[in-house]
Structure formats: structure tokens, C-alpha cells
C-alpha positions in Angstrom: -12.7 -76.1 151.8 -15.1 -74.3 154.0 -18.4 -76.6 154.6 -20.0 -73.0 154.1 -19.1 -73.1 150.4 -17.9 -76.7 149.5 -21.3 -77.5 148.2 -20.8 -74.5 145.7 -17.6 -73.7 144.9 -16.5 -76.7 142.7 -13.1 -77.5 140.9 -13.0 -79.7 137.6 -10.0 -80.4 135.7 -11.8 -80.4 132.4 -13.8 -77.3 133.1 -12.1 -73.4 132.9 -8.7 -74.9 132.9 -9.4 -76.4 136.6 -10.4 -73.0 138.0 -12.9 -72.6 141.0 -16.6 -72.6 139.3 -20.1 -72.0 140.9 -21.9 -75.0 141.0 -20.0 -77.2 138.0 -21.1 -74.2 135.5 -18.7 -72.0 133.4 -18.6 -69.0 135.5 -15.6 -68.9 138.2 -15.1 -67.5 141.5 -12.8 -65.1 139.5 -15.4 -63.9 137.2 -17.7 -63.1 140.2 -14.9 -61.7 142.3 -14.2 -59.3 139.2 -17.6 -57.8 138.7 -17.7 -57.0 142.4 -14.2 -55.2 142.1 -15.3 -53.4 139.2 -18.3 -52.0 141.2 -21.2 -54.3 140.5 -23.5 -54.5 143.1 -24.7 -58.1 144.2 -28.2 -57.4 142.8 -26.7 -56.2 139.4 -24.9 -59.4 139.0 -27.6 -61.4 140.0 -29.5 -59.5 137.2 -27.4 -59.9 135.0 -26.6 -64.0 135.6 -30.0 -65.1 136.6 -28.7 -68.5 137.2 -26.7 -67.3 140.1 -27.8 -66.6 143.9 -26.8 -64.6 146.5 -25.7 -67.5 148.2 -23.4 -68.2 145.3 -22.1 -64.5 145.4 -21.2 -65.1 149.0 -19.6 -68.5 148.6 -17.3 -66.9 146.2 -16.2 -64.1 149.1 -15.9 -67.0 151.5 -13.5 -69.0 149.2 -11.8 -65.7 148.4 -11.4 -65.2 152.0 -10.1 -68.8 153.1 -7.3 -68.7 150.3 -6.1 -65.5 151.3 -5.7 -66.4 155.0 -3.8 -69.9 153.8 -1.1 -67.7 151.8 2.0 -67.9 153.4 3.8 -64.6 154.0 7.5 -64.7 153.6 9.7 -62.2 155.0 10.5 -59.2 153.0 
């Protein structure tokens, strides 16, 4: 994992089916990315989920970017 988010993004087999979560909580990286994709601003997410931080949102984006970069592309 990228050191900029490894202390924020956690994966625990018994929590949310082992999906990447934020700081051991039950909110997943997918949840945050879905909110952003739906058009929510960082401010709206932080207002709706006051236990999250701007750093948490940035960690989700960094994690997703690293996952995308690591994907292998097969020839068509």
C-alpha cells in the first residue's frame, strides 16, 4: 500500500466482507467513491459523516488510483 493511506485504509476479513474500510470503521472506500461519483462534494460528505476527515477522502482517492494503476490490461 502507498504510505500516504496505509494508516487510513484498513482491510479486516470479518468487517464488511473484507472490503477496504476507513480507519477500521464500517464505511468502505467504495461508499466514499460512490458518494463522490454521485456528485456529492467533499464538504457534503464531511457534513453527512462527521467522523470522516478530508484526509480520509483523499486516502480513498489515492487507494482507488493505486488499484487502477495496478490493474493489468489484456489485449482485445
